C-alpha positions in Angstrom: -0.2 0.0 -0.2 1.1 3.7 -1.0 2.4 6.4 2.0 -0.8 8.3 2.9 0.5 12.1 3.1 -1.7 14.1 5.4 -2.6 17.4 4.7 -5.0 20.6 5.5 -7.7 21.3 2.9 -5.1 24.7 2.5 -2.4 23.0 1.9 -3.8 21.6 -0.8 -4.9 23.8 -2.8 -1.4 24.8 -2.5 0.0 22.2 -3.9 -2.0 22.1 -6.6 -1.4 25.7 -7.5 2.5 24.9 -7.4 1.7 22.0 -9.3 -0.4 24.5 -11.7 2.5 26.3 -11.9 5.7 24.5 -12.7 3.7 22.7 -15.8 2.8 25.5 -17.6 4.6 28.8 -16.9 7.7 26.7 -15.5 7.6 24.5 -18.2 7.3 27.1 -20.9 10.5 28.9 -19.3 12.9 26.3 -19.3 11.3 25.0 -23.0 13.2 28.8 -23.5 15.8 28.4 -22.8 16.9 25.4 -23.6 15.9 26.5 -27.1 17.8 29.4 -26.9 21.1 26.9 -25.3 20.7 25.3 -28.5 21.1 28.0 -30.7 24.5 29.0 -29.5 25.4 25.5 -31.7 27.7 22.9 -30.4 25.7 20.7 -27.9 28.4 19.2 -27.3 30.6 22.3 -24.6 27.4 23.9 -23.8 27.3 25.0 -20.4 24.0 26.7 -20.7 22.6 24.2 -22.6 23.7 21.8 -19.9 21.9 24.2 -17.4 18.8 23.8 -19.0 18.5 20.2 -19.2 19.3 20.3 -15.7 16.4 22.4 -14.4 14.4 20.4 -16.6 14.8 17.3 -14.9 14.0 19.7 -11.3 11.7 20.7 -13.0 9.9 16.9 -14.1 11.0 16.1 -10.0 9.1 18.4 -8.3 6.1 17.5 -10.6 6.6 13.9 -10.2 7.0 14.2 -6.2 4.1 17.0 -6.9 1.0 14.0 -8.0 2.1 11.2 -5.7 1.1 13.5 -2.5 -1.5 14.6 -4.4 -2.6 11.0 -5.7 -1.7 9.9 -1.7 -3.1 13.1 0.1 -5.9 12.0 3.0 -6.9 16.1 4.0 -7.1 16.3 7.4 -9.6 16.9 9.3 -10.3 18.6 12.8 -11.4 15.7 14.5 -10.7 16.8 18.1 -12.2 20.0 17.4 -15.5 18.7 19.5 -13.8 17.4 21.9 -10.7 20.6 23.4 -7.5 18.0 22.1 -4.5 18.5 20.5 -4.3 17.0 17.1 -3.7 18.2 13.3 -4.1 21.6 12.7 -4.2 22.8 16.2 -2.2 25.5 17.8 -0.9 24.0 20.7 1.1 26.2 23.6 3.8 24.3 25.7 5.9 24.9 29.3 8.5 23.0 29.7 8.0 22.3 33.2 11.8 22.1 33.8 12.1 25.0 32.4 8.8 26.9 32.5 9.6 28.1 29.3 6.9 29.0 27.1 6.5 28.5 23.0 3.6 27.3 20.0 4.0 24.5 18.0 1.2 23.9 15.4 0.8 20.4 14.6 0.8 19.0 11.1 1.0 16.2 8.8 4.9 15.2 7.6 4.3 17.3 4.0 3.8 20.3 6.1 6.4 20.4 9.0 9.2 23.3 9.2 10.8 22.5 12.8 12.1 26.2 11.7 8.4 27.5 12.0 7.4 25.9 14.6 5.5 23.6 12.6 5.7 20.3 13.7 4.3 16.7 12.3 1.6 14.8 14.3 4.6 11.5 13.8 7.5 13.7 15.6 8.2 12.8 18.7 6.5 15.5 20.1 4.0 14.9 17.9 3.2 11.8 18.7 2.9 12.1 22.7 0.4 15.9 22.3 -1.8 14.4 20.1 -5.2 13.6 22.0 -3.6 15.3 25.1 -6.1 18.3 26.2 -4.8 21.7 28.4 -3.4 20.9 31.3 -2.4 18.0 30.9 1.2 16.9 30.6 3.2 14.6 28.7 6.7 13.4 27.9 8.8 13.0 24.8 12.3 12.2 24.2 14.4 13.9 20.9 18.0 14.0 20.3 18.5 16.8 22.8 17.2 14.6 26.6 13.5 13.8 27.2 11.4 16.6 27.7 8.2 17.1 30.3 5.6 19.4 28.1 2.2 20.7 29.9 0.1 21.9 27.4 -1.4 25.5 28.3 -3.7 26.2 25.5 -4.8 24.4 22.4 -6.3 26.3 19.3 -7.2 26.5 15.4 -6.1 28.9 13.1 -8.4 30.5 11.1 
């Protein structure tokens, strides 16, 4: 069975827009680059042609990647919204029990995760430990830097 990609409705729309752009505008741009590079003559020593062909290969790779994601995408619902528990799409404010540091994270599917933007996958150690918990509950997770105990301060929805 193929891997399912859990994504939000917003991410689905973003991927569809990107795919449309890549298949239309970007593909035409690269075709023009290749045509121009061909006009320079001998292709065996034509660095512009090689660069354009490399761009084309990257383009087709990204198109295939997006098509695979879209064909196996499962749009996540706010299944925990009514219960007030952590689920996909939630903004979770947590406090590190040991240090008192407070942080806010968005729980996402693996395709949307970006730790630099505080978007953590439900499949990450933090996400697995937090999903299903309610405000006031604590959970412990292990990361490369050690084991951490967090208290959930607040759960909200974007939008």
